[in-house]
C-alpha positions as CSV (number, residue, x, y, z in Angstrom):
1,M,9.6,21.8,4.0
2,A,7.4,24.4,5.7
3,K,4.4,23.1,3.8
4,L,5.0,19.6,5.0
5,L,5.5,20.6,8.7
6,K,2.4,22.8,8.5
7,E,0.4,19.8,7.2
8,A,1.8,17.5,9.9
9,N,0.6,20.0,12.5
10,R,-2.8,20.2,10.9
11,L,-3.2,16.4,11.0
12,I,-2.0,16.2,14.6
13,R,-4.6,18.9,15.6
14,L,-7.4,17.0,13.8
15,W,-6.4,13.7,15.5
16,R,-6.4,15.4,18.9
17,D,-9.5,17.5,18.5
18,H,-11.8,15.3,16.4
19,G,-10.2,11.8,16.6
20,P,-9.3,9.3,19.3
21,N,-6.4,11.5,20.5
22,T,-4.2,8.5,21.1
23,P,-0.4,8.9,20.9
24,R,-0.3,6.5,18.0
25,L,-1.9,7.8,14.8
26,D,-4.1,5.7,12.4
27,L,-2.3,6.8,9.2
28,K,-4.7,5.1,6.8
29,K,-7.7,6.9,8.5
30,L,-5.9,10.3,8.4
31,F,-4.8,9.8,4.7
32,Y,-8.3,8.9,3.4
33,E,-10.3,11.3,5.7
34,A,-8.0,14.3,6.0
35,V,-5.2,14.3,3.4
36,L,-7.1,13.3,0.2
37,P,-10.0,15.7,0.7
38,S,-7.5,18.6,0.6
39,S,-5.5,17.3,-2.3
40,E,-6.9,19.4,-5.2
41,G,-8.7,16.5,-6.9
42,D,-5.8,14.0,-6.7
43,T,-6.8,10.6,-5.5
44,G,-4.8,7.8,-3.9
45,K,-4.8,4.3,-2.5
46,I,-2.6,2.7,0.1
47,V,-1.4,-0.8,-0.7
48,F,0.8,-3.4,1.1
49,K,2.7,-5.6,-1.3
50,P,5.9,-7.7,-1.3
51,F,8.2,-5.2,-3.0
52,N,11.7,-6.7,-3.5
53,S,14.0,-3.8,-4.4
54,F,12.5,-1.0,-2.2
55,E,10.5,-0.6,1.0
56,G,8.2,2.3,0.1
57,L,6.5,3.5,-3.0
58,M,4.7,6.6,-4.1
59,A,3.7,6.6,-7.8
60,R,1.3,8.2,-10.2
61,K,-0.9,6.1,-12.6
62,V,0.3,7.2,-16.1
63,G,-1.9,10.0,-17.5
64,H,-4.1,10.3,-14.4
65,K,-4.3,12.1,-11.1
66,E,-4.4,8.8,-9.3
67,W,-1.6,7.7,-7.0
68,R,-0.5,4.6,-5.2
69,I,1.2,4.6,-1.9
70,G,2.9,1.3,-1.2
71,V,4.6,-0.3,1.8
72,S,6.5,-3.5,1.4
73,T,5.3,-6.5,3.3
74,H,8.9,-7.8,3.4
75,I,9.6,-5.2,6.1
76,P,9.8,-7.5,9.1
77,Y,9.4,-4.9,11.8
78,E,5.9,-3.3,12.2
79,P,7.2,0.1,13.5
80,R,9.3,0.4,10.4
81,R,6.2,-0.2,8.2
82,H,4.4,2.5,10.2
83,F,7.2,5.0,9.6
84,T,7.5,4.0,5.9
85,L,3.8,4.7,5.4
86,A,4.2,8.2,7.0
87,H,7.2,8.8,4.8
88,E,5.3,8.0,1.6
89,I,2.4,10.2,2.7
90,G,4.9,12.9,3.1
91,H,6.0,12.4,-0.5
92,F,2.3,12.6,-1.6
93,I,1.6,15.8,0.3
94,G,4.8,17.6,-0.5
95,H,6.5,16.1,-3.6
96,R,3.9,14.7,-5.9
97,Y,4.4,17.5,-8.4
98,E,8.2,17.1,-8.2
99,R,8.2,13.7,-10.0
100,D,5.9,10.8,-10.8
101,T,7.6,8.0,-8.9
102,F,9.4,7.5,-5.6
103,E,10.9,4.1,-4.8
104,C,12.3,4.4,-1.3
105,T,15.0,2.0,-0.1
106,F,16.1,1.3,3.5
107,D,18.8,3.9,3.1
108,N,16.3,6.6,1.9
109,L,14.2,5.9,5.0
110,N,17.2,6.4,7.2
111,D,18.3,9.6,5.6
112,F,18.2,12.3,8.3
113,E,21.4,14.1,7.3
114,L,21.7,14.8,3.6
115,A,19.4,17.5,2.1
116,G,16.7,16.5,-0.4
117,L,13.3,15.1,-0.8
118,E,14.0,11.9,1.2
119,K,15.2,13.9,4.2
120,E,12.1,16.1,4.0
121,A,9.8,13.0,3.9
122,N,11.6,11.6,6.9
123,E,11.3,14.9,8.8
124,F,7.6,15.0,8.0
125,A,7.1,11.4,9.3
126,S,9.0,12.2,12.5
127,H,7.1,15.4,13.1
128,L,3.8,13.7,12.5
129,L,4.3,10.5,14.4
130,M,6.3,11.9,17.3
131,P,4.8,15.3,18.2
132,A,7.3,17.7,19.7
133,D,5.3,18.5,22.9
134,V,5.2,14.9,24.0
135,V,8.9,14.3,23.3
136,R,9.9,17.5,25.0
137,N,8.0,16.4,28.1
138,F,10.1,13.2,28.2
139,D,13.2,15.3,27.7
140,K,12.4,17.5,30.7
141,T,11.6,14.6,33.1
142,R,13.4,11.5,32.0
143,E,16.9,10.1,31.5
144,F,17.9,9.4,27.8
145,S,18.3,5.6,28.0
146,H,17.3,2.4,26.3
147,E,14.7,1.9,29.0
148,T,13.1,5.3,28.3
149,I,13.2,4.9,24.6
150,S,11.7,1.5,24.9
151,E,8.7,3.2,26.6
152,L,8.5,6.1,24.2
153,A,8.8,4.3,20.8
154,P,5.8,1.9,21.3
155,M,3.6,4.8,22.3
156,F,4.1,6.2,18.8
157,G,4.5,3.0,16.9
158,V,8.0,3.8,15.8
159,S,11.4,2.1,16.1
160,R,13.8,2.9,18.9
161,A,16.2,4.5,16.4
162,A,13.4,6.8,15.1
163,A,12.4,7.8,18.6
164,A,16.0,8.5,19.6
165,Y,16.7,10.7,16.6
166,R,13.6,12.7,17.2
167,W,14.5,13.2,20.8
168,L,18.0,14.4,19.7
169,Q,16.5,16.8,17.3
170,L,14.4,18.5,20.0
171,T,16.6,18.5,23.1
172,N,18.7,21.2,24.6
173,R,20.7,18.6,26.6
174,Q,24.0,16.8,26.2
175,I,22.9,13.4,24.9
176,G,23.9,11.1,22.0
177,F,22.8,8.0,20.2
178,V,25.0,5.6,18.2
179,V,24.5,2.4,16.4
180,S,27.5,0.0,16.2
181,R,28.2,-3.5,14.8
182,D,31.2,-5.8,15.2
183,G,32.9,-3.2,17.4
184,F,32.7,-0.3,15.0
185,F,30.3,2.7,14.7
186,R,27.8,2.5,11.9
187,N,26.0,5.8,12.4
188,G,24.8,8.0,15.1
189,R,24.2,11.6,16.3
190,A,25.0,13.9,19.1
191,S,22.7,16.6,20.2
192,D,23.8,20.1,19.2
193,K,24.9,20.8,22.8
194,L,26.9,17.6,23.0
195,Y,28.4,18.1,19.5
196,A,29.6,21.5,20.7
197,R,31.6,19.7,23.4
198,G,33.4,17.8,20.7
199,V,31.5,14.5,20.8
200,F,30.5,12.9,17.5
201,F,30.3,9.5,15.9
202,K,32.1,8.8,12.6
203,G,31.1,5.7,10.8
204,G,33.9,3.1,10.7
205,T,35.5,4.3,14.0
206,E,36.2,1.6,16.6
207,V,33.9,1.8,19.7
208,P,35.7,3.0,22.9
209,I,37.6,0.1,24.5
210,D,36.2,0.7,28.0
211,S,32.6,1.4,26.9
212,L,29.8,-0.9,28.2
213,I,29.3,-2.1,24.6
214,S,32.2,-4.5,25.0
215,R,30.5,-6.2,27.9
216,L,27.4,-7.3,25.9
217,S,27.6,-11.0,25.3
218,T,24.1,-12.1,24.3
219,V,21.3,-10.9,21.9
220,G,18.7,-8.9,23.7
221,Q,21.0,-8.0,26.6
222,E,20.9,-4.5,28.0
223,I,23.6,-3.0,30.3
224,S,23.8,0.5,31.8
225,G,25.9,2.5,34.2
226,I,28.2,5.4,34.7
227,V,31.2,5.5,32.4
228,D,34.0,7.8,33.5
229,A,36.1,10.1,31.4
230,P,37.8,9.8,29.0
231,V,35.8,6.9,27.5
232,W,33.2,9.0,25.7
233,H,34.6,12.5,26.4
234,E,38.1,13.4,27.5
235,R,36.8,15.2,30.6
236,I,33.1,14.4,31.2
237,P,31.6,11.2,32.5
238,C,28.2,10.0,31.2
239,R,25.6,7.4,31.8
240,E,25.7,4.8,29.0
241,S,22.9,2.5,28.2
242,S,23.7,-0.2,25.5
243,Y,21.4,-2.8,24.1
244,A,22.2,-5.7,21.8
245,A,19.4,-5.8,19.2
246,T,17.7,-9.1,18.3
247,Q,18.3,-8.7,14.6
248,G,21.3,-7.9,12.5
249,G,24.0,-7.9,15.2
250,Y,23.5,-4.2,15.9
251,V,24.1,-2.5,19.3
252,Y,22.1,0.6,20.2
253,T,23.9,2.9,22.7
254,F,22.3,5.9,24.5
255,L,24.6,8.4,26.2
256,D,23.3,10.9,28.7
257,F,26.0,13.4,29.9
258,D,23.4,15.3,32.1
259,H,22.5,12.2,34.2
260,S,25.9,10.9,35.2
């Protein structure tokens, strides 16, 4: 993992010092002009094709040092394609000697918890696409909310969920993010400081009855406000910001216990 994070830092420095220095990276340009020249003679090509059973691919041509990095055109959401490409570049940099083929599903690309190569590729993508110094500046100055994440995520060209998880990874505050559907938690994460206060989100658990989630009635609706204890914590109120996503029936909820 250290090699991958070191390479992500190198690519960020190159982009800032010798490139356009925009918040959003041009991954194809970085791959062809910075990654491949330092890949010990291995070659690679990025392709976009309608893969059916997986979303990302990193595979070696049999008997050669030639690799293909693929992103499925069936992915409907452009920020997810952007993150998928970064994930597969991570496999190329860090894992191409581990095995010859990676076929990455939606679940692989959302694996931020279990140990292994998929988690490493996700952490590389997060580190590369969402530099820590920029995210920490938001953490110091802004409320953790759907509104703020909706500003941060497009800057980097990533999904709201990816931006939220990256923020949680870097913060020293009491904040949390949870995805729910049909009134039950699907997945989520509390920051280390919030988890230490006993807040966590177990998949399959019913959402709190008095949370703002229950007030959402239409797709695309956002609602925010102060929620008193004991809705999200037995003693601590928080500011809840919930958003009904336009696809899949999911609700994204952002909890900020430091801005209540």
